[in-house]
C-alpha positions in Angstrom: 172.0 -67.3 1.5 172.0 -68.9 -2.0 173.9 -67.2 -4.8 173.7 -67.6 -8.5 176.7 -69.4 -9.9 179.0 -68.1 -12.7 179.8 -69.8 -15.9 183.2 -71.1 -17.2 184.9 -74.3 -16.2 188.4 -75.0 -15.1 190.0 -78.2 -14.0 193.0 -78.7 -11.7 194.4 -82.1 -10.9 197.2 -82.9 -8.5 198.9 -86.4 -8.5 198.7 -88.8 -5.6 201.2 -89.0 -2.7 202.6 -92.3 -1.5 200.2 -94.1 0.7 200.2 -94.8 4.4 197.9 -97.3 6.0 195.4 -96.7 8.7 192.2 -98.5 9.6 188.7 -97.6 10.6 185.6 -99.4 11.6 182.2 -99.2 9.9 178.9 -100.9 9.8 177.1 -101.4 6.5 174.0 -103.0 8.0 171.0 -100.8 8.3 167.7 -101.5 10.1 165.1 -103.0 7.8 162.3 -100.7 6.8 159.6 -100.6 9.6 156.8 -99.5 7.3 153.9 -101.9 7.1 155.3 -104.0 9.9 153.8 -104.5 13.3 155.4 -102.2 15.8 157.1 -103.4 19.0 155.6 -102.3 22.2 156.5 -98.8 23.3 158.2 -99.2 26.7 158.8 -96.3 29.1 159.2 -95.9 32.9 158.2 -92.2 33.3 155.8 -89.7 31.8 156.6 -86.1 32.8 153.1 -84.7 32.2 150.8 -87.3 33.8 150.5 -90.9 34.6 149.5 -92.9 31.6 148.8 -96.5 30.9 151.3 -98.7 29.0 148.8 -99.1 26.2 147.9 -95.4 26.1 147.9 -95.5 22.3 145.6 -98.5 21.8 143.1 -97.8 19.0 144.9 -94.4 18.3 147.3 -93.2 15.8 150.6 -92.5 17.5 153.2 -90.0 16.3 156.4 -90.8 18.2 159.4 -88.5 18.1 162.8 -89.8 19.3 164.9 -87.0 20.8 167.5 -86.1 23.5 168.4 -83.0 25.5 171.9 -83.0 23.8 170.4 -83.0 20.3 170.3 -79.4 19.0 168.3 -80.3 15.8 165.8 -82.1 18.0 165.3 -79.0 20.2 165.2 -76.7 17.2 162.3 -78.8 15.8 160.1 -78.4 18.8 158.0 -75.4 17.4 157.1 -77.3 14.3 156.2 -80.5 16.2 154.1 -78.4 18.5 152.2 -76.8 15.6 151.3 -80.2 14.2 150.3 -81.5 17.6 147.9 -78.6 18.2 146.3 -79.2 14.8 145.4 -82.7 15.8 144.5 -82.1 19.4 140.8 -83.0 18.9 141.4 -86.2 16.9 142.5 -89.8 17.4 146.1 -88.8 16.9 148.4 -88.8 19.9 151.8 -87.0 19.8 154.5 -88.3 22.1 158.2 -87.9 22.5 160.7 -90.4 24.0 164.3 -90.1 25.3 166.5 -92.6 27.1 168.0 -90.0 29.5 167.7 -89.9 33.3 164.5 -88.2 34.5 166.5 -85.5 36.4 168.3 -84.5 33.2 165.0 -84.1 31.2 163.3 -82.2 34.0 166.3 -79.9 34.4 166.3 -79.2 30.7 162.7 -78.1 30.6 163.0 -76.1 33.8 166.1 -74.1 32.9 165.2 -73.5 29.2 161.5 -72.9 29.5 161.0 -74.9 26.4 157.6 -76.3 25.6 156.9 -79.6 23.9 153.2 -80.2 23.2 153.4 -84.0 23.4 153.5 -86.8 26.0 157.1 -86.7 27.3 158.2 -90.3 27.8 161.4 -91.6 29.3 162.8 -95.1 28.8 166.1 -95.4 30.7 166.4 -99.0 29.7 166.8 -97.9 26.1 164.6 -100.8 25.0 162.3 -98.7 22.7 165.1 -96.8 21.0 167.1 -100.0 20.4 164.0 -101.8 19.1 163.5 -99.2 16.5 167.2 -99.0 15.7 167.6 -95.5 16.9 171.0 -94.4 18.2 172.2 -97.9 17.8 175.9 -97.7 16.6 175.5 -100.5 14.1 172.4 -99.1 12.6 171.5 -96.0 10.6 168.9 -94.1 12.5 170.0 -90.9 14.2 167.9 -88.3 15.8 165.6 -86.4 15.4 163.7 -89.5 14.2 160.0 -90.2 14.1 157.6 -93.1 13.4 153.8 -93.1 13.0 151.9 -96.2 14.3 148.3 -96.7 13.2 145.4 -98.0 15.1 146.3 -101.6 14.3 149.8 -101.1 15.8 151.4 -101.1 12.3 154.2 -98.7 11.4 152.9 -96.5 8.6 155.7 -93.9 8.4 159.3 -93.5 9.5 161.8 -90.7 8.9 163.4 -87.5 10.0 161.1 -85.5 12.3 161.7 -82.5 10.1 160.0 -84.3 7.2 156.8 -85.0 9.1 153.8 -83.1 7.7 150.1 -82.7 7.7 149.8 -84.4 4.4 151.6 -87.5 5.8 149.4 -87.7 8.8 146.2 -87.0 6.9 147.2 -89.8 4.4 147.5 -92.3 7.2 144.2 -91.2 8.8 142.4 -91.7 5.5 144.1 -94.9 4.4 142.9 -98.4 4.8 144.2 -100.3 7.9 147.1 -102.7 7.5 146.7 -106.3 8.8 147.8 -106.3 12.4 149.2 -109.8 12.1 152.2 -108.5 10.2 155.3 -109.9 11.8 157.3 -107.7 14.1 160.3 -106.2 12.3 163.8 -107.3 13.2 167.0 -105.3 13.3 170.1 -106.9 11.8 173.1 -106.3 14.0 176.4 -107.9 12.7 178.2 -110.2 15.1 181.5 -108.5 14.3 182.8 -105.6 12.4 186.0 -106.0 10.5 188.3 -103.0 10.0 189.0 -101.9 6.5 192.2 -100.5 5.2 192.4 -97.0 3.9 195.2 -95.0 2.5 196.5 -91.5 3.1 196.7 -89.9 -0.3 196.1 -86.6 -2.0 193.9 -85.6 -5.0 192.4 -82.3 -6.0 189.8 -81.2 -8.6 188.3 -77.7 -9.0 185.8 -76.2 -11.4 183.8 -73.0 -11.7 180.1 -74.1 -11.5 177.9 -73.5 -14.4 175.0 -71.0 -14.1 172.5 -73.6 -15.4 173.1 -75.9 -12.5 173.1 -73.4 -9.7 170.1 -74.9 -8.0 171.2 -78.6 -8.1 171.6 -80.6 -4.9 175.3 -80.5 -4.6 175.5 -83.5 -2.3 178.1 -81.9 -0.1 180.2 -84.2 2.0 183.3 -83.7 4.0 185.5 -85.3 6.7 187.6 -83.5 9.2 190.7 -84.4 11.3 191.6 -82.3 14.3 189.5 -79.3 13.0 191.1 -79.6 9.5 189.0 -80.6 6.5 190.8 -83.6 4.9 188.1 -84.8 2.5 185.6 -82.6 0.7 183.2 -82.9 -2.2 180.8 -80.2 -3.5 179.5 -79.7 -7.0 178.3 -76.2 -6.4 179.3 -73.9 -3.5 179.9 -70.2 -3.2 183.6 -69.6 -3.0 183.3 -67.5 0.2 181.4 -70.3 1.9 184.2 -72.7 0.9 187.0 -70.4 2.2 185.0 -70.0 5.5 184.8 -73.7 5.9 188.4 -74.4 5.1 189.9 -71.6 7.1 187.5 -71.6 10.1 187.3 -67.8 9.7 183.8 -66.3 9.5 182.9 -64.4 6.4 182.3 -61.2 8.4 186.1 -61.0 8.8 186.8 -61.3 5.0 188.4 -58.4 3.1 188.6 -58.6 -0.7 189.3 -56.7 -3.9 186.5 -58.4 -5.8 183.2 -59.3 -4.1 181.9 -60.7 -7.4 184.7 -63.2 -7.7 184.5 -64.1 -4.0 180.8 -65.0 -4.5 181.2 -67.1 -7.6 180.0 -70.7 -7.3 182.6 -73.4 -7.6 182.9 -77.2 -7.4 185.7 -78.8 -5.5 186.7 -82.4 -4.7 189.8 -83.2 -2.7 191.3 -85.8 -0.4 194.3 -84.7 1.5 195.1 -87.4 4.1 195.7 -87.1 7.8 199.5 -87.1 7.8 200.5 -83.5 8.3 204.2 -84.2 8.0 203.6 -84.3 4.2 202.8 -80.6 4.3 205.4 -79.4 6.7 206.7 -76.8 4.3 203.2 -75.1 4.6 203.3 -75.0 8.4 202.9 -71.2 8.7 202.3 -69.9 5.1 198.9 -68.4 6.1 198.0 -69.6 9.6 200.5 -70.5 12.3 201.0 -74.2 12.8 198.3 -75.3 10.3 200.1 -77.1 7.5 197.1 -79.0 6.1 194.8 -76.0 6.2 197.4 -73.8 4.5 198.2 -76.3 1.8 194.6 -76.8 0.7 193.8 -73.1 0.9 196.8 -72.4 -1.3 195.6 -74.9 -3.9 192.1 -73.4 -3.9 193.8 -70.0 -4.3 195.8 -71.2 -7.3 192.7 -72.7 -8.9 190.6 -69.6 -8.6 193.4 -67.0 -8.8 193.6 -65.4 -5.3 196.0 -65.2 -2.4 195.0 -65.4 1.3 196.7 -63.4 4.1 195.9 -62.9 7.8 195.8 -59.2 8.5 195.4 -57.6 11.9 193.3 -54.5 12.1 192.0 -52.3 14.9 188.2 -51.7 14.6 184.9 -51.6 16.5 183.4 -55.0 17.3 181.7 -56.9 20.1 183.1 -58.9 23.0 181.2 -61.7 24.8 181.5 -61.3 28.6 180.0 -63.1 31.6 177.7 -60.9 33.7 176.1 -63.5 36.0 178.3 -66.5 36.8 175.6 -68.1 38.9 173.0 -68.0 36.2 175.5 -69.1 33.6 176.4 -72.2 35.7 172.8 -73.4 35.5 173.4 -73.8 31.7 176.4 -76.1 32.0 176.0 -79.0 29.6 173.7 -81.7 30.8 175.6 -84.2 28.7 179.2 -83.3 28.4 180.0 -86.2 26.1 177.6 -85.0 23.4 178.1 -81.9 21.1 175.6 -80.7 18.6 174.3 -77.4 17.1 171.5 -76.3 14.8 171.5 -73.1 12.8 169.0 -74.3 10.1 165.9 -72.9 11.9 166.7 -69.2 11.7 166.4 -67.2 13.8 166.7 -69.9 16.4 170.2 -70.9 17.3 170.7 -74.1 19.4 174.2 -75.1 20.6 174.8 -78.0 22.9 178.0 -79.0 24.7 180.5 -76.4 23.6 182.7 -74.0 25.5 182.2 -70.2 25.3 185.1 -69.7 22.9 183.6 -72.1 20.4 180.1 -70.7 21.0 181.5 -67.2 20.2 182.9 -68.4 16.9 179.5 -70.0 16.0 177.7 -66.8 16.9 180.1 -64.8 14.7 179.6 -67.2 11.8 175.8 -66.9 11.9 175.5 -63.1 12.5 176.9 -60.0 10.8 179.0 -59.1 13.9 182.6 -59.7 14.6 182.6 -61.2 18.1 185.6 -61.9 20.3 185.9 -63.2 23.9 188.6 -63.3 26.5 186.7 -65.9 28.7 189.1 -68.6 29.7 186.4 -70.9 31.1 186.6 -74.3 29.4 183.3 -75.6 30.7 180.8 -76.8 28.3 177.4 -75.1 28.0 174.0 -75.6 26.3 172.5 -72.3 24.9 169.2 -71.6 23.2 169.3 -68.3 21.4 167.4 -66.1 18.9 169.7 -64.2 16.6 167.1 -62.2 14.6 168.7 -58.9 15.6 171.2 -57.6 18.1 168.7 -56.6 20.7 167.0 -60.0 20.7 170.3 -61.8 20.8 171.7 -59.8 23.7 168.4 -60.3 25.6 168.8 -64.1 25.1 172.5 -64.0 26.2 171.6 -62.0 29.4 169.1 -64.8 30.2 172.0 -67.2 30.2 174.3 -64.9 32.2 176.2 -63.5 29.2 176.3 -60.3 27.3 177.8 -58.6 24.2 179.5 -55.3 24.7 181.0 -53.0 22.1 184.8 -52.5 22.2 187.6 -51.2 19.9 190.5 -53.5 19.6 192.7 -55.4 17.1 191.1 -58.4 15.4 192.5 -60.8 12.8 190.9 -60.3 9.3 191.4 -62.5 6.3 192.5 -60.6 3.2 191.5 -62.4 0.0 193.2 -60.7 -3.0 192.3 -61.8 -6.6 194.9 -61.5 -9.3 
């Protein structure tokens, strides 16, 4: 939920620590723009719905969505993609989807979730098509969900995140003049080698109270984590309670405070803290046990905005996640254990892929108004598709997956944020 920011600006600057070298690899090369270039041939080995010809999109406009069963944002976007597909069902526009996963994985996904995708479901296990379009290629920039539109002359007319696809874009291509089909096929530029760059472990910190007049700006938030700790973070405008939630890994539903107004003020923060936790050993257990980096940065944010943080146990009513049907739950074990993703941006839909039940519990708590705990020791990874509109709907979805929320009274850890 967006909040209006408060006025007044403060500035805090902490000097740099001595540096320590470490290296990382990166690729600056990006795939050239595909737009107005001849498209490579769409290759696939399987079509889940029906047998189709290799040139099924000849003289048609093709809307092609790249996705995977392990991509939570891709799955969350199905309803919107389906709506667009239905609107053009009686036209020369064909909607298709393509993944490079094994056919058994894809069939299992649709069978166990009951998900509907109103498009041709293509499978290219050779990965040719995704590689040719620069999708999920480590050295290139395109992630998923990703979409291209190819016109009747086999020329790429649009590319982008599938979320950005709209009727106006499709209508514009339908009405526009055709592009010369003799345009050369685009090429991807993959570097022969990638050289590591040197970086330094250092520390800097800046903090401001955001101005009311810029409360609606795009804050360009970025952050980098290291073993669940945020070690780099930049945001020009963020509610303080959201920032504390991010830094502490404690959901806001567990917050106690003596000033809701101050807790909801908008702030700007920019810090780099480094990955060497030995520098912060004096903060090992000042707030959380064995969390020196987390405690150190929370302490600095507290000094900047005049508050103290303390973990406080309290006995109260809350919910516990339990297993009610192990057999059913096992059918939702992750299809791709090496991949982890989640999507909470399509409320009330909640997609979480490749996490254990303990982590899923914390995600549920962060995105509902309920304190939720679990004593499940199972470390297996699961793929869940839930609706969190209200408690009844959520629990119905959980039961479908072999889980359930039950009310209990027990001691939970709260975060007491006291302003001074």
